[in-house]
GUFI-561288 format. One record per atom (N, C-alpha, C): z, x, y negated. Coordinates in steps of 0.05 Angstrom, whole numbers, plus 5000, padded with zeros to 4 digits. Atoms other than C-alpha are relative to their C-alpha. Layout:
ZXY;...
This chain:
500750285006;437850481473;502449825006;498150214993;442449881471;498749735001;501150264994;441449151487;498749874975;501050125025;440348961413;497150074995;502849915005;433849361413;498049825014;501850174984;430948851462;500449704996;499350285004;433348201431;497549815001;502450175001;426147931423;498849945027;501450024975;424148021495;501949955024;498350004977;430348031540;500949725008;498750254993;433647461580;502549964983;497550055015;439647121547;502350135015;497549894989;446347451558;502049775005;498150224993;452147041588;501349864976;498650135023;455646931521;498149834983;502050165015;449146631492;499449745015;500950234984;448346121548;500949724990;499150275008;452745541523;498249884978;501650105022;448745481458;497149935009;502750054990;442145521496;500049755017;499850254984;444444981545;499949764982;499950225020;445944531485;497249944990;502750035012;439044651456;498149885021;501750104979;435544521522;500649705006;499350274993;439443891538;499549794978;500750185023;437943601469;497049944999;502950035001;430443661482;499149775017;500850244986;427342991501;498150065024;501949934979;421643311541;501450135024;498549884979;426543731580;501649795016;498650224986;430643111596;498149855019;501950144983;424342771623;499350175025;500549824977;422943381667;502349995020;497750014982;430043371694;500149735016;500050264986;429442621710;498050005023;502149994979;423042771750;500850195022;499449794980;425643391785;502749945015;497450064988;432843151798;500749704996;499750295006;432242391800;502749885010;497550094989;438742321840;502450064982;497849925017;442942601783;499749904972;500350095028;444542331714;500350254982;500149775019;443842771652;502850124995;497249905006;451442811640;500950195022;499149834977;452643101710;498550274999;501549755002;447043611701;501150174977;498949865023;449843801633;502650145007;497449894992;456743911662;499650235020;500649784981;453944321720;498950254986;501249785015;449944741672;502150164985;498049865015;455844901628;502050155017;498349854982;459745131689;498750265009;501449754993;454445671700;500550214978;499249815020;457546261664;498150244997;501949785001;452046761681;497249905008;502750084993;444546741691;499749985031;500050014971;445646881765;501349755010;498750254993;450446291769;497949774998;502050215005;444945851739;497850005022;502049984979;439846111789;501049895027;498950094974;444445981848;500549705001;499450295001;446445281825;497449834999;502450175005;439645021802;497550105014;502649904990;433845471822;500050035030;500049964971;436045641893;499649745014;500250264986;437044911913;497249874996;502650115006;430544711878;497950135019;501949864982;426745251918;500349915029;499650104973;429945021983;498649735004;501350264999;427744301970;497050025000;502949975003;420844511949;498850115026;501149884976;419744952010;499949815023;499950204979;421744382055;497649814999;502250185004;416243952025;497350145000;502649875007;410844462009;499250245018;500749774983;411044992064;501149955029;499050024972;412045082139;502250215004;497849804999;416245722131;499650204977;500149805021;417946262081;501950235008;498449774990;420346952104;499350254985;500349745014;421147652077;501050235017;499249764985;421348332111;501050214980;498849805018;426148792074;501050255015;499049794983;427149282131;499550284989;500749735011;424049862091;501650074976;498449945025;428949812032;503049955005;497150014998;436449842020;501049784982;499150235016;439749191997;502250084979;498049925020;445049591959;498850144976;501449875023;439849931914;498549804983;501550175018;435849651856;497250114997;502849934999;428249651853;498449854979;502150155015;422149471812;497949925021;501950104981;418049031857;497349954986;502750035011;410649091841;498349865021;501350154979;406648561877;497249894991;502350165006;399948221882;501049734989;499150245016;400047571841;498349765009;501450234989;398346911875;500649754983;499250245013;402346381838;501550064974;498949945026;404346361764;503050005000;497150035001;411446131776;501450095026;498549974975;413146181850;500250285010;499849734989;411646911865;502750124994;497449885007;417847141827;502349825007;497850194994;422046511838;500850025030;499449974971;421346571914;501250275006;498849734996;422847321910;503049994994;497250025006;429447161876;501649875022;498750154978;431346661930;500250185025;500049844975;429347131986;501650264998;498349775003;433047731957;502949925007;497350104993;439447311962;500249955030;500150064971;437547072032;500250265017;500149754984;436547802054;502250194993;497649845003;443248052030;500350154974;499749895027;442048281958;502249844985;497950145015;447848121911;499049884975;501250105024;443047961855;497149935005;502950084997;435947691843;498350214986;501649805015;431048021795;499449894972;501050085026;429048021723;496950005002;502950064995;421847771716;498450044975;501849975023;416247991670;498149764999;501850235003;412347391643;498750004973;501549995024;406947341591;500849784980;499150205020;408646991525;498049774997;502050225000;402246571533;501049765016;499050214983;406146161584;502549874988;497450085011;412146051538;499749884972;500550115027;409245661479;501849764995;498350235003;413845061491;502950104998;497349895004;420945201463;501949985024;498150034977;424944911522;499150175024;501049834978;420445281572;500850294996;499249735007;421745931536;503050045004;497149994996;429345791535;500650015030;499450014972;429345611609;499250265014;500949754988;425346231627;502050234995;498149795008;430246681589;502849965012;497650054985;436246341622;499650105029;500749944972;432646471688;499250295004;500349714997;432647231678;497150104996;502749915007;425647291648;500150174975;500549855025;423647831599;497049974993;502550095010;417547721556;498050224996;502249825005;410948091558;498449894976;501450105024;408048041488;497050075001;502949964999;400547941487;498749924974;501550085025;395147791434;501150144975;499149855023;397648331388;497950204990;501849795010;393948831344;500650265015;499649754984;393049531377;502650144994;497549855007;398749861338;502549855010;497850164991;403449281352;500250005031;500150004970;401249271425;501250255011;498849754991;403050001433;503049994998;497050015004;410049891404;501349805020;499050204981;410949261447;500150115028;500049884973;408949641510;502250205004;497849804999;413750201494;502749865002;497450144998;419449711482;500449885027;499850124974;417949351547;500750215021;499449784981;417850011586;502950094998;497249915004;424450221555;501949795010;498350214990;427349541572;500150015031;500049994971;425249601645;501850235010;498249784992;428650281650;502949934995;497350095006;434749981617;501149815021;499150204979;435049411669;500850155025;499449854976;434849901727;502550184997;497949805003;439450441698;502649894990;497550095013;444450041656;500949735011;499250264991;444349321680;500249985031;500049994970;443449521754;499049745012;501350244989;438748941767;497350085011;502749964991;432048881802;498049894980;502150105018;425448751767;497649915018;502750074988;419048381788;497950014978;502350005018;412448521755;497449995016;502650014985;405348351777;498550264996;501549745000;400648931793;497850004978;502050025020;395848681739;500649764982;499750225018;395548221679;498549765011;501350244989;394147521706;499550025030;500550004971;392447321777;497250095006;502749944990;386547601816;498949745011;501050274992;382646951820;498650005027;501449994974;378647191881;501750135021;498149874981;384847491916;499250295007;500749724996;381748181911;502050164983;497849905015;388348491890;499850304995;500249725008;388149151852;502150054978;498149925020;393649501813;498650124976;501149885025;391849641740;501550254993;498649755009;393450371723;501549964974;498750045026;395150111653;502949905003;497250104995;401349761682;501850245005;498449764993;403750431709;500350184975;499849845025;402150791644;502149884981;498050145016;406350271608;502850085010;497349944989;412250401655;500950284993;499349725006;411851151640;500550054971;499349975028;412851011566;503049994996;497150015001;420250921581;501250225018;498749804983;425351381614;499850284989;499949725009;425852141611;498650185020;501249804982;422452761639;496949975001;502950014996;415352811666;499249715007;501050274993;410952201680;500949935029;499150054973;412752271754;503049925000;497150075002;420252281737;500349724990;499650265013;419451661693;499249785019;500750214981;415851261747;502149995022;497949994979;420951491799;502649864991;497550125010;426651251754;500049695003;500150294996;424150531765;500149925029;499850064971;424350581841;498249775009;502050204994;417950201853;499749945030;500550094973;417149791917;497549835000;502450174998;410149541933;500649755017;499450264986;410848801953;497549855005;502450164993;405448431991;500949715003;499550294999;405447671981;497749865013;502150154985;401647232030;500749715000;499850294997;400646482024;497849925018;502150104982;397046142081;497949844984;501850175018;394045632031;500850054971;499549985029;393445711956;499349734987;500550275012;394245021923;498250014976;501749975024;390645291861;497250105006;502749894993;384445521900;497749864986;502350155012;380044961873;500050034970;499949955029;382545081802;498850274993;501149745004;380745811808;497050005003;502950024996;373845641836;498749864976;501050145024;372745151779;499850194976;500049805022;374645701730;497650195002;502349824996;369346161761;497449874990;502550135008;363945641750;499949964970;499950055029;366145471679;499450264985;500649745013;366046221661;497150075004;502849944994;359246281694;498149844981;501950195014;356145681657;500449984970;499450045028;359645681589;500850274988;499549745012;359246321548;502649994983;497549985016;366146521521;502149795008;498050204991;369845981561;502750135005;497349894995;377346091561;501949775008;498050204992;383145731594;501749914976;498250115021;387345281549;502950015010;497250024992;394945211548;500449785020;499950234981;393844541584;499250095028;500949894974;390044911639;502250165014;497849854989;395945381648;502249825012;498050204991;400744791654;499149875026;501150134976;396244461705;500250205024;499849804979;395945111746;502950045009;497149974993;403545181743;500949775018;499150244986;404644471766;498849995028;501550014974;399344501822;501150225018;498949784983;401945181846;502749945011;497250054991;409144951849;500049785021;499750234983;408144271881;498149995024;502150024980;401944391924;500850135027;499449914972;401744541999;499250295003;500449714997;402445282017;499950095029;499849914972;403345292092;502150215003;498149784995;406645942114;499950194976;499749815023;409246422060;501450255012;498849764989;410747152076;500050224979;499749785018;413447722033;500750255016;499549764985;413348442058;500450244980;499449775017;416749032023;499250265015;500649734990;413649712035;502350184991;497949825010;418150322027;499750064970;500049915028;420150521956;498250254998;502049785002;414851011931;501250274989;498849765012;419851531903;499350255016;500449774983;419152001963;497050084999;502949955001;411551931963;499250144974;500649885027;411252091888;500950294999;498849735001;415752701896;498350195017;501549824982;411652981954;497150044992;503049995004;404552821929;499150034971;501050035028;404452771853;501150204980;498749825019;408653331823;498150174985;501949815013;402753791809;497349874993;502550155005;397553251798;499449994970;500750035029;393753261731;500549724991;499450265011;395752701685;497649815001;502450174999;388552451685;499649875027;500350124973;389052311760;502449845009;497550114990;396252101767;500149705003;499750295000;396151361749;498149865019;502050114981;389751221788;501050055029;499049944973;392851561849;502349825008;497850184994;399251161844;499149715005;501150274997;395350521835;498749965028;501350024973;391250671898;502149995022;497950004980;397550811937;501349725002;498850265000;400650151915;498149805014;501950194988;394249781934;499950035031;500149964971;394050092004;502549895013;497550104988;401349922016;500049695000;500150295002;400349201992;497949895020;502150104982;393749102030;500850025030;499249964972;396549392095;502049795009;497850184993;402448902093;499549714996;500750285000;398748252082;500549885028;500150164975;399947722135;497349855001;502750124997;393147482160;500249755017;499950264986;392346752181;497249935011;502550104989;387046372220;498049934978;501850085022;384346112153;498550244989;501349765010;382846832131;497750095018;502149934981;378946972194;497649814999;502250205002;375046322189;498350054975;501449955025;373246472117;498250245002;501649764997;370947172134;497649955018;502250074981;366746902192;497849834986;501950175014;363546362149;498450154979;501449845021;361746872095;498150215013;501549784990;359147432140;498649945026;501250064973;357447112208;500850215021;499349784980;360747722242;501749885023;498850114976;362647552313;502950105005;497449894995;368848002313;502349824990;497950175011;372647482272;500549755017;499850264985;371446902321;502350005019;497850004980;376747132371;502749944988;497450055014;382147012318;500549714992;499650295006;381146262310;498749835020;501150204981;379745642351;498049824985;501850205012;374545102340;501549814982;498350185016;380244662315;500750134973;499449855025;382245202264;497749984981;502449995017;375145242239;499549724988;500550285009;374244482234;502049924979;497850085019;380944392199;499550144973;500449855025;379444942148;497549914985;502450105014;372444692133;500549734987;499250265012;375244002121;501750044975;498249935022;380644302076;498350094976;501649895022;375444682034;498449774987;501650235011;371144052026;501849824983;498150175014;377243642005;500850124973;499249865025;379244171953;497749994980;502350015018;372144191924;499749724989;500250285009;372243431919;501849954975;498150035023;378043511869;498850104973;501149885024;373543881820;498149804987;501750195015;370443451766;499050134974;501149875023;366043851719;497049954999;502850055004;359043781690;498450215016;501749814985;353544101734;501450135023;498449894978;358244191792;498250125022;501749854981;355344721839;501650045026;498350014975;358244571908;499750265016;500449764984;355045181943;501550244987;498649785014;357745661890;503049975003;497150054998;364645341891;501050075028;499249954972;364945381967;500050305005;500149704996;362846121967;502450134986;497749895015;368246271914;502649965016;497550064986;373645931955;500150155027;500049844975;371546262020;500750294994;499549725008;371646931984;503050054995;497149985005;378846801961;501650035025;498549994975;381146692032;499250245018;500949774984;376947272062;500950264989;499549745013;378747822012;502650135010;497649864989;385947952038;499450135027;500849894974;382948062108;498350254995;501849785005;377348512081;501650244990;498449785011;382448922041;501950125020;498249904979;387248982099;498450185020;501749844982;381549232144;499450274988;500649745013;379649762093;502550184999;497649845002;386849982083;500850125027;499349904973;388150052158;498050215009;502049804992;381650442167;500650274986;499349755015;384150952114;502350145015;497749884986;390551052155;499150175023;
């Protein structure tokens, strides 16, 4: 395979960037966004800085890295990553739970640099989020490759195969990292589970047996923990709308609202934890496994690694206690923690404005979102 085979889905190459910069800077909506995000700089200065970025990584270091630093200062108390189980000189496919549409991968890129990696990662993102031309351009400048959705079955098969082959190309030929979510879309209730279909897709590229093909991507299970999820009330609202309106689906405007809220909203503490690369586990445990069992077994292993490495906060214990009434959770939070979290939940529910608003249902949904990481971690640790 060569790069031309992936023109429809890959990030822009360095030689393509000047033309893309021109196109983005000519877009009035993009100019308005720049004015809002970088009010201290005029358009001419931004344009000059952009054209000095000769590679996608240059662009990320000049624009995205500093934006992330500013954002974290305003929207979090701390943001850390444990990379002790992996080698910063190697390249990996990070498979993680999915909390935030934009930030999960953007923060990973920043923290890979902070932790001694010489590069960031290429990011899989659904084409449903790229309907606006300048957004699609910006994403592809920012090392995004496109997951094609809403296709007919035959087209979907070919698109999945092309994406798998591209992922193998990134690791083997471009020597870059990859980030992909463990499932399509976010788990709205934070009950994170890897879809075996994602792993089957990965095994459509590469060479050798299915185990060989998965090993060639050097998968690292990545656990992402946010103390607070700014989109929690939007997710709860979505649960009620789906419950009450048959066939209800999110609109493009809903996606934009989720992106904006997720980026700008308060997150508290943020923690990323890399489990060991699964290559050794695959080699030891999966060589003689029937194909019918393989992908489910790998998905279960990823889930256990992710669940085990969640960081659990007082809010998770309070939520679990309020849902179950189990006394064992009380020792992990104070009266102040409980009072603060209950006030927080009430304030988030107040932001929801829909017909037939069901406060009890919305509260239960939000508590479940915060309790599920703890419940899953408890289960994973009991299996060990």
